[in-house]
C-alpha positions in Angstrom: 0.0 0.0 0.0 1.2 3.5 -0.8 1.1 6.4 1.6 -2.0 7.8 -0.1 -3.9 4.5 0.2 -3.0 4.2 3.9 -4.1 7.8 4.5 -7.4 7.2 2.7 -8.1 4.0 4.5 -7.4 5.6 7.9 -9.5 8.6 7.0 -12.4 6.4 5.8 -12.4 4.3 9.0 -12.3 7.5 11.1 -15.2 9.0 9.1 -17.3 5.8 9.4 -16.6 5.7 13.2 -17.6 9.4 13.6 -20.9 9.0 11.7 -21.7 5.8 13.6 -21.0 7.5 16.9 -23.2 10.4 16.0 -26.0 8.0 14.9 -25.9 5.9 18.1 -25.7 9.0 20.4 -28.4 10.8 18.5 -30.8 7.8 18.5 -30.2 7.3 22.2 -30.9 11.0 22.9 -34.1 11.0 20.8 -35.4 7.8 22.4 -37.2 9.8 25.1 -39.6 11.3 22.6 -42.8 9.4 21.6 -44.2 9.2 18.1 -45.7 12.6 17.3 -48.7 10.9 15.6 -50.3 10.1 19.0 -50.2 13.6 20.6 -52.0 16.9 20.1 -49.4 19.4 18.7 -50.1 23.0 19.4 -46.9 24.4 17.8 -43.9 23.2 16.1 -41.0 24.8 14.2 -37.3 24.6 13.5 -35.4 27.4 15.2 -32.1 28.4 16.9 -31.4 28.4 20.6 -29.1 27.8 23.4 -29.0 26.7 27.0 -27.8 29.1 29.7 -26.3 26.2 31.8 -22.7 27.5 31.3 -20.5 29.8 29.1 -19.9 26.9 26.7 -23.6 26.1 26.2 -24.3 29.8 25.7 -21.7 30.0 22.9 -22.4 26.7 21.4 -26.1 26.7 20.7 -28.1 25.3 17.8 -28.5 27.3 14.6 -31.8 26.5 12.9 -31.6 22.8 13.7 -33.5 22.8 17.0 -37.0 21.3 16.5 -39.4 22.7 19.0 -42.7 21.0 19.6 -45.3 22.2 22.1 -48.0 19.6 22.8 -51.0 19.9 25.1 -48.9 18.2 27.8 -45.2 18.8 27.0 -42.5 20.9 25.5 -40.0 19.0 23.3 -36.6 20.4 22.5 -35.0 18.1 20.0 -33.0 17.9 16.8 -32.4 15.4 14.0 -30.3 12.3 14.8 -27.0 13.7 13.6 -27.2 16.7 15.9 -29.1 15.2 18.8 -26.0 13.7 20.4 -24.3 17.0 20.2 -27.4 18.8 21.4 -27.4 16.6 24.6 -23.8 17.8 25.2 -25.0 21.4 24.9 -28.0 20.8 27.1 -30.5 21.3 24.3 -32.4 18.0 24.2 -35.3 18.0 26.7 -38.8 16.6 27.1 -40.5 18.9 29.7 -43.9 18.5 31.2 -45.9 21.7 30.8 -46.5 21.7 34.6 -42.6 21.9 35.1 -42.3 25.1 33.0 -41.8 27.8 35.7 -41.5 30.9 33.5 -41.8 32.0 29.9 -40.6 35.4 28.9 -40.5 37.0 25.4 -37.7 39.4 24.4 -37.3 40.8 20.9 -36.8 37.7 18.7 -36.4 35.2 21.5 -38.4 33.3 24.1 -36.7 32.5 27.4 -38.1 29.3 29.0 -37.3 28.3 32.6 -38.2 24.8 33.7 -37.5 22.0 36.0 -36.1 18.8 34.5 -36.9 15.3 35.7 -34.2 15.5 38.3 -35.7 18.7 39.8 -32.8 20.9 38.4 -33.6 24.4 37.2 -32.9 24.8 33.5 -33.2 27.7 31.1 -33.1 27.8 27.3 -33.3 30.7 25.0 -35.3 30.0 21.8 -34.7 32.3 18.8 -37.6 32.3 16.3 -39.5 34.5 13.8 -42.7 33.0 15.2 -42.3 34.6 18.6 -46.0 35.3 19.2 -47.1 31.8 18.2 -44.5 30.1 20.4 -45.2 32.4 23.3 -49.0 31.8 23.0 -48.6 28.0 22.7 -46.3 27.9 25.8 -48.7 30.0 27.9 -51.9 28.2 26.7 
């Protein structure tokens, strides 16, 4: 094998490993969400956002890949499988009972949502959307 063939082989193996890892982590992260066919959806949209958990999560938000779903009972913050594993790392994948939402505040082009997660920890996410009024209305419904 030549140096180019060795390089390409190693590169391909690394690429395959990275895609497989993203798929496995993403599928695991999304396993908490039920099939949307069986729920009443009040609002859904793709948007940007970030968690205020730390400096890193504030800087490393999601840019138009965050899928927000507001049902009659829950708020879902999720993404597609390739970004869901990364979204978990940046504290952006959540399934929140509507009763656990403690505050919803609208500011300019964003909605700030405070909530308690399943462990009782306070969390806050900032959702940036063009459909501010619709999202705000669905969350306060």
